[in-house]
N, C-alpha and C positions, 0 to 999 in steps of 0.2 A: 672184608679186605684177610684179615690174617687166615684165613682156611684158602680161599685162592691161592694166596702166595705159600702159603706150605704146601700146599698140595700139586704148585707150580713145578717149584724146587725140586720135590720126590718125584714126580715123574720124569725129570729130566734126567735125576740121578738113580734113577733105578729102569732105567729104557732097557726092554727085553728084547730088542729086536739086535737080528743081529748085528746088520750094519747101522749104529750109533750115529747120534750127531754131533759134530764134533764141535759145535761151540752153537750158543744160546747167548743171545745178548739182549739185557731186560732194563728197560728203565721204566721209572717212576715220577709222575709228579701228581697232588695230592690238590685240589681246588676247595674251597667251600663257597656257597651260591648261598648268600642271606640277604633277605627284600632287594633282589634284581643286585645285587652289589656282589663281584667276582675275589676273590681273596686266593694266592698265592698262598700256600702253608709251609711251602717248603722254603721261600723266603718274604715271610710279614711285614718287611719291613714298607711303608708306606710310597709308593709310586707316583712319579708324577702324571702320567698317561696312565687311564683305569685301564684294566683288561678287559674282552668280549670276546664271542665269542664270535666265532667267521665259518661259517661253509665253504666251503672251497668244491671244485666240481669236481677233480678227479682226488683228492686229499679226502673229504670228506668235513666232518665238524672237530675246529679243532680250536685252541686260544690260542692266539701269537704270544709270543714273550714269556710262557709260562714255563719255569723252572722243571727242568727234566733233571733225575739223578739217575747215574748209572749204578746199578746192583748188584752184587753176585751170591746175594744167599736171601734169604726170608729172614732169618737174623739181621742182615744190614736194613731189609725193608720196613722191618718193625723201628730199627734205634730210629729211619727217618720220620716215621707215625709219631713215638713218643718224645711231645715235646712242650 
């Protein structure tokens, strides 16, 4: 995750194209799967309802109610990982 995150923001910051991308939106979520139990690592408080993996025909595989956080840099992403 650290190398991927660093590279993602490096590519955006150093875009050599003339018509650079004006905006990039990045959101992260961190999920732990252990013994068939799913745990939201951005909000580790106990939940009333269990998290589950869902497959949607158009959206693909996702986990409903999993916390997502918008990030603007690799450093901000690492801060979320450091718990």
